[in-house]
C-alpha positions as CSV (number, residue, x, y, z in Angstrom):
1,M,0.2,0.2,-0.1
2,E,1.1,3.1,-0.8
3,T,2.1,5.8,1.9
4,K,0.8,9.2,1.4
5,T,3.2,12.3,1.6
6,K,3.0,14.1,4.5
7,A,2.1,17.9,4.2
8,L,2.7,20.9,6.7
9,I,0.9,23.9,5.8
10,Y,1.8,27.5,6.8
11,C,-0.7,30.6,6.9
12,R,0.4,34.1,7.8
13,V,-1.4,37.7,7.5
14,S,0.7,40.7,8.9
15,S,-2.4,42.3,10.2
16,V,-5.5,42.0,12.3
17,T,-7.5,43.3,9.1
18,Q,-6.3,40.8,7.0
19,K,-8.0,38.2,9.7
20,I,-11.2,39.4,9.1
21,Q,-10.8,40.0,5.3
22,G,-10.4,38.2,2.5
23,H,-6.7,37.4,3.1
24,G,-7.6,35.8,6.4
25,L,-6.1,32.8,7.5
26,E,-8.8,30.8,7.3
27,S,-9.2,31.3,3.6
28,Q,-5.6,30.5,3.1
29,E,-6.0,27.2,5.0
30,H,-9.0,26.6,2.9
31,R,-7.1,26.8,-0.4
32,C,-3.8,25.1,0.7
33,R,-6.2,21.8,2.1
34,E,-7.5,21.8,-1.5
35,Y,-4.4,21.7,-3.3
36,A,-2.8,19.3,-0.8
37,M,-5.7,16.9,-1.5
38,S,-5.4,17.6,-5.5
39,K,-2.0,16.7,-5.0
40,G,-2.8,13.3,-2.9
41,Y,-1.0,14.7,0.2
42,E,-1.8,13.9,3.9
43,V,-2.2,17.2,5.6
44,E,-0.7,16.1,8.9
45,K,-0.6,20.0,10.5
46,V,-1.5,23.3,10.4
47,F,0.7,26.4,11.3
48,Q,-0.8,30.0,11.7
49,D,1.2,33.2,12.3
50,S,-0.2,36.9,12.8
51,F,3.1,38.6,11.8
52,S,4.3,40.8,9.3
53,G,6.7,39.4,6.7
54,G,9.6,41.4,7.2
55,G,12.6,40.4,9.3
56,D,14.1,37.1,11.1
57,F,11.7,34.2,9.9
58,M,12.6,32.5,13.5
59,N,10.6,35.5,15.2
60,R,7.3,34.6,13.8
61,P,6.4,31.8,16.8
62,A,4.4,29.5,14.0
63,M,7.3,29.0,11.8
64,S,9.5,28.3,14.7
65,E,7.0,25.6,15.8
66,L,6.9,24.3,12.6
67,L,10.9,24.0,12.1
68,K,10.9,22.3,15.5
69,H,8.0,20.3,14.7
70,V,10.4,19.1,11.5
71,D,13.5,18.3,13.0
72,A,11.5,16.1,16.1
73,K,10.4,14.1,12.9
74,A,13.7,13.7,10.8
75,H,12.8,10.5,9.8
76,V,9.5,12.1,8.2
77,S,9.7,13.7,4.4
78,Y,7.6,16.5,4.3
79,V,6.1,19.2,2.2
80,V,5.1,22.8,3.1
81,V,2.5,24.2,1.6
82,F,1.9,28.2,1.1
83,D,-0.9,29.6,-0.6
84,D,1.4,32.9,-2.2
85,L,5.1,33.4,-2.2
86,K,4.6,36.7,-0.2
87,R,3.6,34.4,2.8
88,F,7.0,32.8,3.1
89,A,9.3,35.8,3.2
90,R,9.0,39.2,2.1
91,D,12.9,39.8,2.4
92,V,15.5,38.9,0.1
93,Q,18.0,37.8,3.0
94,F,15.7,36.1,4.7
95,H,13.6,34.3,2.0
96,L,17.1,32.6,1.4
97,K,17.5,31.6,4.4
98,L,14.3,30.2,5.2
99,R,14.6,28.2,1.9
100,S,18.2,27.1,2.9
101,A,17.1,26.1,6.5
102,F,14.1,23.8,4.7
103,K,17.1,22.2,2.2
104,V,19.3,20.9,5.2
105,R,16.3,19.8,6.5
106,N,15.0,17.8,3.1
107,V,11.8,19.6,3.0
108,K,10.1,20.1,-0.4
109,V,8.5,23.5,-0.5
110,E,5.4,24.1,-2.6
111,C,3.5,27.2,-3.4
112,L,0.1,28.0,-5.0
113,N,0.9,30.9,-7.2
114,Y,4.6,30.0,-8.0
115,N,6.6,27.0,-9.1
116,F,9.7,26.2,-7.3
117,E,12.7,25.2,-9.8
118,D,16.1,24.0,-8.6
119,T,18.3,25.2,-11.3
120,P,20.3,28.2,-11.6
121,E,17.6,30.3,-14.1
122,G,14.8,29.1,-11.4
123,D,17.1,30.3,-8.7
124,F,17.5,33.4,-10.2
125,I,13.7,34.0,-10.9
126,E,12.9,33.6,-7.3
127,V,15.2,36.1,-6.0
128,I,13.5,38.4,-8.2
129,F,10.2,37.7,-7.0
130,A,11.8,38.0,-3.6
131,A,13.1,41.3,-4.0
132,H,9.7,42.2,-5.4
133,G,8.0,41.5,-1.9
134,E,10.7,43.1,0.0
135,L,10.4,46.0,-2.3
136,E,6.3,45.9,-1.9
137,R,6.6,45.6,1.6
138,K,8.8,48.5,2.1
139,Q,6.6,50.3,-0.1
140,N,3.7,49.8,1.7
141,R,5.6,50.8,4.8
142,R,6.4,53.9,3.7
143,Q,2.9,54.7,2.8
144,V,1.5,53.8,5.7
145,I,4.2,55.7,7.6
146,Q,3.1,59.1,5.0
147,K,-0.8,58.4,6.5
148,Q,0.1,58.0,9.7
149,K,2.3,61.2,10.2
150,A,-0.3,63.2,8.0
151,R,-2.7,62.1,10.9
152,L,-0.2,63.3,13.4
153,E,0.0,66.6,12.3
154,R,-3.6,67.3,11.8
155,G,-3.5,66.4,15.4
156,Y,-5.0,62.9,15.5
157,W,-3.5,60.1,17.2
158,P,-3.0,56.5,14.3
159,F,-1.6,54.4,16.5
160,Y,-2.8,51.9,19.1
161,H,-4.8,53.5,21.8
162,P,-3.2,54.3,25.2
163,P,-4.6,53.2,28.4
164,G,-7.3,55.5,29.5
165,Y,-8.3,55.6,26.0
166,I,-10.5,53.8,23.2
167,S,-10.0,54.0,19.4
168,L,-13.6,54.6,17.7
169,K,-15.0,55.8,14.6
170,N,-16.5,59.5,14.7
171,Q,-18.5,61.1,11.9
172,Q,-16.9,64.3,12.0
173,H,-13.0,62.9,12.6
174,G,-12.8,59.3,11.6
175,Q,-10.9,57.1,14.2
176,L,-10.9,59.5,17.2
177,L,-9.4,58.6,20.9
178,T,-12.2,58.5,23.2
179,I,-12.4,58.3,27.2
180,D,-12.6,54.8,28.3
181,E,-13.7,54.4,32.1
182,P,-12.8,53.6,34.3
183,N,-9.6,52.9,33.1
184,A,-9.6,57.1,32.1
185,S,-10.6,58.5,36.1
186,I,-8.0,56.1,37.7
187,I,-5.3,57.3,35.2
188,R,-6.4,60.8,35.6
189,E,-6.2,60.6,39.8
190,A,-3.0,58.9,39.2
191,L,-1.0,61.9,37.3
192,E,-3.2,64.7,39.4
193,G,-1.6,62.9,42.1
194,F,2.1,62.8,41.3
195,A,2.2,66.0,39.9
196,S,0.7,67.5,42.8
197,G,2.9,65.6,45.2
198,R,0.0,63.2,46.9
199,F,2.0,60.9,45.4
200,Q,5.4,61.4,46.2
201,E,6.9,58.7,44.8
202,Q,6.7,56.5,41.5
203,M,6.2,53.9,43.4
204,D,3.1,55.3,45.2
205,V,1.4,55.4,41.6
206,K,2.2,51.9,41.2
207,N,0.6,50.7,44.4
208,F,-2.3,53.2,43.7
209,L,-2.9,51.6,40.0
210,Q,-2.6,48.0,41.6
211,S,-5.5,49.3,44.2
212,K,-7.8,50.1,41.1
213,D,-7.0,46.9,39.7
214,F,-5.6,49.0,36.6
215,Y,-4.6,46.5,33.5
216,G,-3.8,49.2,31.1
217,N,-3.3,47.6,27.7
218,P,-3.4,43.8,27.2
219,T,-0.4,42.5,26.2
220,H,-0.3,40.0,23.3
221,G,-3.6,39.7,23.7
222,K,-3.2,39.0,27.5
223,R,-4.4,41.2,30.7
224,T,-1.3,41.2,33.0
225,K,-2.8,41.7,36.8
226,Y,0.8,43.4,38.0
227,V,1.7,47.0,37.6
228,H,5.4,47.6,36.8
229,L,7.2,50.8,37.1
230,G,8.2,50.7,33.8
231,Q,4.4,51.1,32.6
232,V,3.9,54.1,35.1
233,K,6.9,55.8,34.0
234,R,5.4,55.7,30.2
235,L,1.9,56.9,31.9
236,L,3.5,60.0,33.2
237,V,5.4,60.8,30.2
238,R,3.2,61.1,27.8
239,V,1.4,64.8,26.8
240,I,-1.5,63.3,25.2
241,Y,-3.0,62.5,28.1
242,A,-3.4,66.5,28.2
243,G,-5.1,67.0,25.2
244,Y,-2.1,67.0,22.8
245,I,-0.2,65.1,20.0
246,E,3.8,65.1,19.3
247,Y,5.8,62.4,17.6
248,P,9.6,63.5,17.5
249,D,10.9,60.5,16.0
250,W,9.0,61.3,12.7
251,E,9.4,65.2,13.7
252,V,5.7,65.8,14.3
253,S,6.5,68.9,17.0
254,R,3.7,69.3,19.8
255,R,0.1,70.4,18.4
256,K,-3.5,70.5,20.0
257,G,-5.1,67.2,19.8
258,H,-8.5,66.4,18.9
259,H,-9.4,64.1,21.6
260,E,-10.4,64.9,24.6
261,A,-7.9,65.4,27.6
262,L,-7.6,64.0,30.8
263,I,-5.8,66.6,32.2
264,S,-4.3,70.1,31.8
265,L,-0.9,70.9,29.9
266,E,0.1,73.0,33.3
267,T,-0.5,69.4,35.2
268,H,1.9,67.4,32.6
269,E,4.7,70.2,32.6
270,K,4.7,69.5,37.1
271,I,4.8,65.8,36.1
272,M,8.0,66.5,33.9
273,E,9.4,68.7,36.4
274,R,9.1,66.2,38.8
275,L,10.7,63.4,36.5
276,N,13.5,65.8,35.5
277,G,15.3,66.2,38.7
278,K,13.8,69.4,40.0
279,M,11.8,68.1,42.5
280,R,13.5,64.6,43.8
281,I,11.8,61.1,42.7
282,F,11.9,58.1,44.4
283,S,11.2,54.5,43.0
284,R,11.2,51.7,45.5
285,D,9.8,48.6,46.0
286,D,10.1,48.2,49.8
287,T,7.1,50.8,50.2
288,R,4.3,48.7,51.6
289,A,1.2,49.4,53.7
290,D,2.3,47.6,56.4
291,F,4.7,50.3,57.2
292,P,2.6,53.9,56.8
293,L,5.1,55.5,59.1
294,R,7.9,54.9,57.3
295,G,9.8,57.9,56.3
296,F,8.4,59.7,58.7
297,V,9.2,58.8,62.0
298,Q,12.8,59.2,63.3
299,C,15.3,57.7,65.9
300,D,15.7,59.1,69.2
301,G,19.1,58.4,69.3
302,C,20.0,60.2,65.9
303,H,17.1,61.9,64.4
304,K,17.0,60.4,61.1
305,N,14.4,58.2,59.7
306,L,14.2,54.3,60.9
307,T,13.5,51.9,58.4
308,A,11.1,48.9,58.7
309,S,10.9,45.2,57.5
310,W,9.5,41.7,58.3
311,S,11.5,39.3,60.1
312,T,11.1,35.7,60.2
313,G,11.3,33.7,63.5
314,S,10.9,30.4,65.0
315,N,7.3,31.4,65.6
316,G,6.2,33.1,62.5
317,R,6.6,36.6,61.3
318,F,7.2,40.1,62.8
319,A,7.0,43.3,61.7
320,Y,9.6,46.0,63.4
321,Y,11.1,49.3,62.7
322,R,14.5,50.3,63.1
323,C,17.7,52.3,63.2
324,I,20.5,51.4,60.6
325,S,22.5,54.8,61.0
326,K,25.9,53.6,61.5
327,D,27.2,55.3,64.8
328,C,23.5,55.6,66.2
329,I,23.5,53.7,69.9
330,E,20.1,52.5,68.9
331,K,21.4,50.6,65.8
332,N,19.6,47.5,64.8
333,K,17.3,48.0,67.9
334,S,14.0,46.3,66.4
335,I,10.7,48.3,67.9
336,N,7.6,46.2,67.7
337,R,5.7,47.8,64.4
338,D,2.2,47.1,66.6
339,K,3.3,49.3,69.5
340,M,4.4,52.1,67.5
341,H,1.4,52.1,65.6
342,Q,-1.0,52.0,68.9
343,D,1.1,54.8,70.8
344,F,0.9,57.0,67.5
345,I,-2.8,56.5,67.1
346,E,-3.4,57.3,71.0
347,I,-1.5,60.7,69.5
348,L,-4.0,61.3,66.8
349,S,-6.9,60.2,68.9
350,K,-6.3,63.2,71.4
351,I,-6.4,65.8,68.3
352,K,-9.7,67.4,68.1
353,P,-10.6,70.6,67.1
354,K,-13.1,72.6,68.0
355,Q,-16.2,72.4,65.5
356,Q,-17.1,76.8,65.7
357,T,-13.1,77.1,64.9
358,L,-13.2,75.1,62.4
359,N,-16.5,76.6,60.7
360,L,-14.7,80.3,61.0
361,T,-11.6,79.5,59.5
362,R,-13.5,77.5,56.8
363,E,-14.9,80.7,56.1
364,I,-12.0,83.1,55.8
365,L,-10.4,80.4,53.5
366,L,-13.3,81.2,51.1
367,D,-13.1,84.8,50.9
368,M,-9.5,84.7,50.4
369,W,-10.0,82.1,47.6
370,N,-12.6,83.9,46.0
371,E,-10.0,87.0,46.2
372,L,-7.3,84.6,44.3
373,A,-10.1,84.1,41.6
374,K,-10.7,88.0,41.1
375,N,-7.3,88.1,40.7
376,F,-6.4,85.8,37.7
377,G,-8.0,88.4,35.4
378,A,-4.9,90.3,36.0
379,E,-2.6,87.1,35.7
380,R,-4.3,86.8,32.2
381,V,-3.2,90.0,31.3
382,K,0.3,88.9,31.9
383,I,0.0,85.4,30.0
384,E,-1.4,87.4,26.8
385,Q,1.5,89.7,27.1
386,R,4.1,86.9,27.6
387,L,2.1,85.3,24.8
388,A,2.8,88.7,22.1
389,C,6.3,88.4,23.6
390,I,6.7,84.6,22.2
391,E,4.9,85.5,18.8
392,R,7.5,88.3,18.3
393,D,10.0,86.3,19.2
394,I,9.4,83.5,17.1
395,N,9.0,85.8,14.1
396,S,12.3,87.2,14.7
397,I,14.0,83.8,15.0
398,V,12.6,82.6,11.4
399,K,14.0,85.6,10.0
400,R,17.3,84.3,11.4
401,I,16.9,81.1,10.2
402,E,16.5,82.5,6.2
403,A,19.1,84.9,6.8
404,T,22.2,82.2,7.8
405,K,23.8,79.6,6.0
406,S,24.8,77.4,8.6
407,N,23.3,74.3,9.4
408,K,24.3,74.2,12.9
409,M,22.9,77.7,13.8
410,V,19.3,76.3,12.1
411,E,19.8,73.3,14.0
412,I,19.9,76.1,17.1
413,Y,17.1,78.1,15.9
414,E,14.7,75.5,15.2
415,K,15.0,74.1,19.0
416,Q,15.1,77.8,20.0
417,I,11.0,77.8,18.3
418,E,10.2,74.2,19.4
419,D,10.7,75.4,22.8
420,L,9.0,78.8,22.6
421,S,6.1,77.3,20.9
422,N,6.1,74.3,23.6
423,E,6.1,77.5,25.8
424,E,2.8,78.9,24.1
425,L,1.0,76.1,24.4
426,A,1.2,75.4,27.7
427,L,0.5,79.3,28.7
428,K,-2.8,79.4,25.9
429,D,-3.9,75.7,27.9
430,K,-3.4,77.6,31.2
431,I,-6.0,80.0,30.2
432,T,-8.3,77.6,28.4
433,S,-8.6,74.9,31.3
434,T,-8.9,77.8,34.0
435,E,-12.1,79.5,32.0
436,S,-13.9,76.0,31.0
437,K,-12.9,74.2,34.2
438,E,-15.0,75.0,37.5
439,I,-13.1,74.8,40.2
440,N,-15.0,72.8,43.4
441,F,-12.9,74.4,45.6
442,G,-15.7,74.1,48.8
443,T,-15.5,70.1,48.0
444,A,-11.9,69.8,48.4
445,L,-11.6,72.3,51.4
446,D,-14.4,70.0,52.8
447,F,-11.9,67.0,52.5
448,V,-9.0,69.0,54.5
449,F,-11.1,69.9,56.9
450,D,-12.2,66.2,57.5
451,V,-8.9,64.9,57.9
452,L,-7.8,67.8,60.2
453,K,-11.2,67.7,62.5
454,N,-10.8,64.1,62.6
455,P,-7.7,62.6,62.0
456,Y,-7.9,59.4,64.0
457,K,-10.9,57.8,62.1
458,V,-9.6,58.8,58.6
459,W,-6.3,57.1,59.6
460,E,-7.9,54.1,61.0
461,D,-10.3,54.0,57.4
462,G,-7.6,55.1,54.9
463,D,-5.1,53.5,52.3
464,L,-1.6,54.3,52.4
465,N,-2.0,57.4,50.2
466,L,-4.7,58.9,52.4
467,K,-2.6,58.3,55.6
468,R,0.9,60.2,53.9
469,L,-1.6,63.1,53.2
470,I,-2.3,62.8,57.0
471,L,0.9,63.1,58.1
472,K,1.5,66.0,56.4
473,L,-1.5,68.0,57.2
474,V,-1.3,67.1,60.6
475,F,2.0,67.3,62.0
476,H,4.8,70.3,61.0
477,T,7.7,68.0,61.4
478,N,8.7,64.1,61.8
479,I,8.5,62.7,65.7
480,S,11.3,61.0,67.5
481,Y,10.5,57.6,69.1
482,S,12.3,55.9,71.8
483,K,12.2,51.9,72.3
484,N,12.3,52.6,75.9
485,S,9.8,55.9,76.1
486,G,8.2,55.9,73.2
487,F,7.2,59.5,71.0
488,G,8.9,62.6,71.4
489,T,6.7,65.7,71.6
490,A,4.6,66.0,68.5
491,I,4.5,69.5,66.9
492,L,1.3,70.0,64.9
493,S,0.8,71.9,61.4
494,L,-0.5,75.2,61.8
495,P,-4.1,74.9,61.3
496,L,-4.3,72.6,63.9
497,R,-1.9,74.6,66.3
498,V,-4.5,77.7,65.8
499,F,-7.7,75.3,66.5
500,E,-6.3,74.5,69.7
501,T,-4.7,77.6,70.9
502,F,-8.4,80.2,70.1
503,D,-11.3,78.5,72.1
504,V,-14.3,80.4,70.3
505,S,-16.8,79.8,72.4
506,I,-15.9,81.2,75.0
507,S,-15.6,85.0,73.7
508,M,-16.1,85.5,70.1
509,D,-16.2,89.4,70.0
510,V,-12.3,89.1,71.7
511,E,-10.7,86.3,69.7
512,V,-12.4,86.9,65.9
513,A,-9.6,89.5,65.3
514,R,-6.6,87.2,66.9
515,I,-8.3,84.5,64.9
516,E,-8.1,86.2,61.5
517,L,-4.9,87.0,61.9
518,A,-3.5,83.6,62.7
519,C,-6.0,82.1,59.6
520,N,-4.2,84.4,56.9
521,R,-1.5,81.7,57.9
522,V,-3.5,79.4,58.2
523,A,-5.1,80.0,54.3
524,R,-1.4,79.9,53.1
525,V,-0.9,76.0,54.6
526,S,-4.1,75.1,53.6
527,L,-5.1,76.2,49.7
528,Q,-1.4,74.8,49.2
529,S,-2.9,71.1,50.8
530,V,-5.8,72.0,48.6
531,E,-4.1,72.5,45.6
532,R,-2.0,69.6,46.0
533,L,-5.1,67.4,46.3
534,K,-6.6,68.6,43.0
535,I,-10.3,67.0,44.1
């Protein structure tokens, strides 16, 4: 009985669109199976790739799997069937390498639209066909890039949508980035929190995203549950979240996009200032909710911050704070975490400002905020004057470019224009965002006062980020701690010192003037806190 020749079918598409249109994997497989049947071959296995035809064929998962399959059955003589020569390789170099890889394995290659001939003339024609495929691929790529660059220059994002957005068909704009909830709100809170200082470190942003079950975009079709610091950095630096488009690799400078922004350009610039070193940033993996006082409590012996960690003993795991300062007499003396936390809670539970003082202070702060809002008109005049100056500077530099013959000077001038243009965009965005966005100062102030009037309750119910915010709002400086005597004297923040100093219920008429003077100082601290919160 005659044994049928074993055939392996290889199918490849280079885009998702091709999967669902006429050149999909299923249609390729059908044609190849029909061909194998007509030749009397027995199809043993089908290999399918969704991968570009350019580059090393070993980077294609299915092609790599096919070669491993052949190697595992070296005693079998296979025929590999393609439906089109372009599925083989669209790069001359790797076309020849792949042909060689099949030859050394004694594998015959057959194609529905091309007849491989093992002759000098056949090799020559095959190379011409491969070169034509490579030319066509490069031309297609150039055409795609030109279209994508044109979209970028018109203020649209032509690539895969970033986390927080989804690309949807719009009647006016075509494909347009559209807000994708709940990711958009999560990212907005993360970006504004980092810009304002609510999240001090990139690690804080990572922990926040993790707590919100943030996934971002799938990787190779799979959703990862773990947020990486690299992903956090990519989120922080993208100006696309401020409603702008730029792509330096293709010399597309920053411009206003047509999509809805998650944050203001001013917020983005604050983020970049922090990332560029104007404000120090730490990214550490040992920040844990288990030790909320880490970085705040100091050693009583050397007044340096205590570190914290878990220790494993014969009876289980134990949490400790300790000093690791080299010359400190308290070095490596473990302080029980639960004991320190209980001592700290006792301090918070005693902080209970009087409600009448809180109410009066809040009214004064609202009056001050309203006064600040009125002053924006004067600030806008200054911004408009600066915008006019920028326009004159850009026109002046353009004239210098036209006059110079030095390529080096042209590069310098173009960089100056780019910097001025970015400043111009930031100033215009500041005017637009301030006019269009209603700032709910009352809501933000309510939040701050909820923390100040009962920090103990907020601490008990809050997450790590909220607890760190309490430490900033409630305490003026870090507190020292001794293993033997506990916490030293806690110096409260200015608002709480005022609340404890004055008792308006005793003599409103006598104390009001003194309280107003004190509240002028309170306002500066509280307004800064509200600005950091960005609620």
